[in-house]
N, C-alpha and C positions, 0 to 999 in steps of 0.2 A: 381478851384480845387487845392488842395495841395497834393504833393507826400510825403509819409513817408516811412521809411525803418529802420529796426532794425536788429541786428545780428541774423542770422538763419532764417530770413524771407525775402521773396521778397518784393520789394517796393510796397506799396499799395496807392491807390488814395482815398482821402476823398471826398465823393460826398455829396453835399447838398441835402437832401431828399426833395421831393416835394409831396409825397404821402399825400392825404387829411386825411388819417387815423393817420398820425403822431401826429397831435394836440391832438387827443383823448388820445393817450398813454402818451404824454408829461404831460397831466393833471393827468393821473392815477398814474404815477410814483412819483408824489408828495404826494400820499396817502400811509402812512405806512402800512395800512391794506392790500393793494394790494401786498405788498412784502412778506407777511407772508408765503404763499405757492408758491414754485417754482417747478412745475411739472417736469422740466428737471432733478432735483436732483434725482428723483425716478428711472430714467432710466439709470443712468451712469453705474452701474455695469452690466446691461444687455447688453449695448453697448460694454463695454470692453470685456465681455465674447464672444460676437459674432464676434467682429472685431479682438481682440487680437493684437493690434497695437504694433509695436516694440518701444523701448525706443526712445524718441525724434521724433517720427512720428508727422507730422503736422495735425491739426484738426481745422476745422472752426465750431464754435457754431453759427448756423444760427438763428437769433432772440433770442439772448442770455438772454434778460431780466435782471434779477438781476446779472447774471454772476456767480452765485454760482455753477451751474453745470460745467461751463467751468473751474472754479478754481479747482474743484475736478479732472477734466481731466488733468489739468496741474500738480497738486501736487501728487495725487494718481496714475493717469494713466501715469504720466511722459511723457506727450505729450506737444509739442509746440502748444499753443492754441491761436487762433484768435477769439475774441468775436466780433460778428457782430450784430448790431441793428440799427434801423433808428431813435432812440432817444438817445441823449447823456446823459440824466439824469437817465437812466434805472439802471445803475450799483449800487450795494450796496457799501457803503463807503469803506469797507475793500477790496473789489474786485478792485475798482478803485485805491486804494493805492498800491495793489500788482502789478497792471499794471505799476505803476511808479517805484517800487522798484525792480521788476523782469521782465523787458521788454524782456529779452531773453527767458522767459518761457511763458508769457501771455501778450497780447496786446488787445486794443479795436480799432475797425474800424467802423465808422459810415457810413452806406450804406443802401439802400432800395432794398429789394429782388425783386421788380418788374422790376429792372434793373439788368444787369449782374454784380455780385459782383466783386469788383476790386482785389480780392485775390483768390487763389486756393490752394488746399491741397489734400493730399492722402485720408483724411477722412473728413466726414461731420457729424454733430450732429444737429438735428432739432426737438426739442420737444416742444409741446404746442405752435405751430406757425401756422401750415397750416390751422387749423380751424378758425384762425383769418383773413385769407385772403379772400377777396371778391371772390365769386365763379368764376366770369368771369376772374379773374387774376390767378386762381389756375394753369392752364396749363403752363402759362409763368413762374410763380415762380418755379414750379417743374423743368422745363427745365433749369432755371438759376442756381438752386442749384446743379442739377446733372451735369451741365457743369463745376461747380467750384470745385467739390470734387468727387474723383473716387468712393469711397464707402460711402454711406450715411445711417445713422440711423434716421428713422422718428418715432415719437410717436405723435399720433393725437387723440384729443378728439372727440367722436361721439355724444356728448350731448350738450345741451344749457349751456351757462355760467351763473354764479351767480354774478360775480363781476361787471358786467356792470351797476348794480343798483347804484354803487357809483357815476356814472356820468350821469345816465339816458339814456345810449346808449348800444345797444347790442355789445358784443365783439366777440362772435363766429358767424361769418358771413357765414360759410360753415359747416353745420351740416349734415353729411352724414355717412352711415354705412361703415364698413370696406371694403365690396366688392366694393363700389364706389371708395374708395381711391386706392384700388388695381388696378382697371381699369385705373385710372388716371396715376398711375406710369407706368403701362404697355404701355399706349399710349405715354408716355414721353420717351419710349425706355429703361426703367429700367429692369434689370434682378433681380428678387426678390430672395434673398438667404434664407431669414428667415422672418417669420411674426408671430404675436401673436394677438389674439383678446380677449378683456376683455369686461365686461359689459358696460363700459363707454368710452372705447378708443381702439385703435389698434396701433400696432407697426410693422415697416418693416425695414429690413436691406437689402439694395439693391445697385446695381451699374448699370450705363448706359454704362459701358464698357463691352465688351464680350471677354473672353479668346478664344484662337484659338480652344480649344476643343468644344466651344459652336457654332462655326460658321457653321458646317454642320447641326446643328439642326435649326438654324434660316435662313439658306440659302434656296432658292427655285429655281428650274430650271424654265426657262421662256418658255419652250415648254413641252408638255406631254411626259412621258417616252416612250410611244410606237412610237411617231413621231421621237423622238431623236434616238431611236434604228434603225428605218427604214432608216432615213437619213444617219446615220453612216454606216450601212451595204451597202447601195447603193454606197456611196462615196468610201468605201474601195474596193468594187467589181469593181469599174471603173479603178482600178490599176494605180492610179496616183503615181508618184515617191514619196517615203517617205523621210522625213528629218532624217538624221542619225548623230551621234556624229562626230565632227571634232577636230583636234588638236587645242590647244590654240594658238591664234594669237594676235598680238599687235595692229592691226588696230582698231582705235577707232570707236565707233558706236553711232550715234545720234538716239534717239527714240522720235518720236512725239506722245504724249499721248492724245492730244485733249483738254486739259483744257484751260480755258480762258487766262492764263498768257502766252500761246504760242505766242499770238499776240504781246507781248512786246519784244520778243527775235528773231525776224525774221533776223536781221543782224547777230547776233551771230550764228544762225543756218546756214546761208549762208557761214560764214567764216569757220565753222567747216567742212561743206560739201566741200568747195573749197580746204581745206587742205587735203582732201582724206578720210575723215570719211564716213563710210557707213551711209545711211539715211534710217531708218526703220519707217514706219508709221503703225498705228492701226486704224481700223474703219474709221470714217469720217476725220481723219487727212490726209488720202490719198488724198482726193479731195482738202483739204486745201493746201497741198503741191503743187499739180498741179496748183492750182489757183495762187500760189506765185512763179511759175516758177521753182520749185524745183523738181528734178527727184528722186523719191523714189527708193532705192536699193531693198527694199522688202516691201510688205504689209502683215500684219498679221491679221487674222480674226479668232475669236472664236465663236461668237454668232450664235445660230442655227435658228434664226428667218428669215423669207423670206425677210423682208424689208432690211436686211443687204446686200443683193445682190448689192445694189447701191454702196457699198464701194469697189467694184472691177471693177467699170465701170467709165470711159473708160479704157480698157486695154492698156498698153503701151509696146513697144518692149524692154525696158530697166529695167523692174521691175520683180522681182521674187514674186510670189503669194504664201504665206505660209498659207494655210487654214486648220483649224481643220477638222477632219473627220466628226464631228457632224454638220458642217455648212450646210445651206440649199443648195441643188443642184443648185439652181439658181445662187448662188454666184460663182460657178465653170463655169457656162456657158460663152462661148466666150473668155475664157482665153487661152493663148498659151500653148499647151500641154507641151512643153519642159521647160516652166517657171512656171509650177504649181506644188507645192510641198505640201505634206500632212503630218500632225502630229496628234497625238492622246492624248486625256485626258479623263479619267473617262469612258472608254468604257466597255461594258459588256464582260464577258468571251467568249461569242460566237463570238463577233466582234474582240476581241483580237486574237482568234484562226484563224479567217479569215485573219487578217493582217499577222499573222505569216506564214500561208499557202501560201499566195501570195508573200510575200517579204522575207521570211526566218528569219525575226527578227521583234521585236515589241518594240518600244521605248516610253513607256508612259511618258507624260510630267507632272511633279509636278508643283505646283504653287497655285494660289488662284482663286477666283471666277470671276475676270475680266481679260480682254485680256492683260493688261499691266503686271499683276501678272503672267501670263503664258509666256509673251514675254521675260521677264528677264531670267528665267531659260532656255527657248528655245534658246535664243541667246548665252547663256553660253555653251549649248550643241553644238552649231555650232562654238564654239571657241572664241566668242567675250566676253571680260570681262571688257573692259574699256568703260563704258556706260554713255552717257550724256542724261538725261531725261528732256524733255521740255513739259510743259503743264501737268505734273503729279501732279495736284493740289489737287484732292480729296476734293474739296470744291467749293462752288458757290461764285462768285465775282461780285458784282454790278449786281445781278440778272442774270448773265451769267453762265451757267453750262458748256459750251464748247466754244471754240474759234470760232465756227461757229454755224449756226442754226442746231438744232437737236430736232425737235418737240416732239419726243418720251419722252424726259426728262422734258418737260415743266410742271409746276405745281406740281412738286414732293414736298412732305413734307420735311421740313428742320429741322435739329437738330443742336443746338449750341454745338460746341466742343472747349474746352479751352486747350491751350498748350502754355507754355512760357509767360503767361500773356495776350495772344491774343486769341480772340474768332473767330472761323470760322463757317460759316453756311454750313451744309453738308446734302445731301440726305442720307437716311439710307445705301444705297449701298456704298456711299463714306466712311462712318464711318467704315463699314466692310472692305473695301479695305485698309484703313489705318492700321487697326489692323492686317490684313493678311500680309500686306507689312512688318510690324515689325517682324512678325514671319518668313516670307520668308527669310529676311535678316539674321535672327538668324541662319537659316539652311545653307544659302550659305556662310556666313562669308566672308573670304578673297578671295573667289572664284570670286567675282565681285568687281569692283571699280566703285562706282556710284557717279555721280554728278547730283543733282536735282536742276533745275533752277526754278525761279519764286518766288512768295510770298505766295504760298498755304500751306495747312495743312502738306503735306509730307515734303516740304522744312523746315517748322518749326520743325517738328519731327526730321529731320536730324540735324538741328542746335542745338536743345536741347540735342540730343544725343552727339554731338561733345563737347558741354560745359560740360556735365557730365563726359565725358571721360577725358577732360583736367583737370577738378577739381580732378579727381581720381589719376592723375600722381604725 
């Protein structure tokens, strides 16, 4: 493999394609009649209208073919364009020449879409490509494209081809109606912003990233509403002591989040603990800490399902148990009364009034859909702002989703997420967690000082953010 890089673009890796379909198209691009029509040209203006990209925004033309559409994007759309195809002889002569004379504006990368592309960009353009993909490869190719570009425009033929007759082989290997393609995009995790159906084709403008405003719509409670309401009411009525705001303090705080990279940092965790840092655990990280001879200062629990009761057993005399009021009552059982503290998130008006009537005040906790995303603002409310996060990976590593066995998460569907040129395998909830974390930090700003350890998705996000901040100074 050879690495390349030009001004304005990240380094790319040239991959030698091995797709058996490559030979078919290498022959076709030798035929001038195959170059006459380039369907991608027909959709450029529609893409620009839907995307409205800023000047110098980066775009990948997936399966670029002649490259004429990409050239229009570069010159008319004023975009930095990467032409990507698995045959090196596909480009028209004038397009290839422009890649040489204007490399800061347009370049070509040879790569196979059945593998994760070696480039990424804010926008993707994929026209007259997906129908050429063997049906068995369609899900993988969609995931690869959506992992490489944040917003992607697809135009897909829904009819049989005519040009395959040139070589006596079919070219359109997946001929399906628009509704089928929409289902495939949805299964790939894409949020469809716009689509159009025509007699012989369909088009979609979509993204596999969700804005924070979309999260409440895609999120789901893991217990029925009536069960959640009843558990919350019973726990509040039990009159456990509430967590309340505290003055800001400089004591550092270690949070064990449960991800697989936590196993790499045991010595660092021990040193921070020995230096006087508070040790906070969430969910199964509590038992992991006990197994490693570490004494948790506090255990935080959010989940309302009964099986999470194991995360507060065995109780220890030196740990504070900070349980959400929605937690299953079994999680509260056997805990020392004087070390059991309750907090609230998303409770009904009736339960909020009950908490106010009992305690005289009610402190709803902001945050996201996972326990770590609630723990960060919760600890800030308690005065902690210097936070060290271990195992906050938000991705799977070597088939491990946690630093310990947690069978409830086995077999989850994984989605590839690309950042900083690296691809992470993530369950859907991990992707949402990463997006929510970004928005949470945007809200908290300088109220917290976070150090994220490990080699996971969140650490990569933090590193990418630091690089952008440095470049902006």
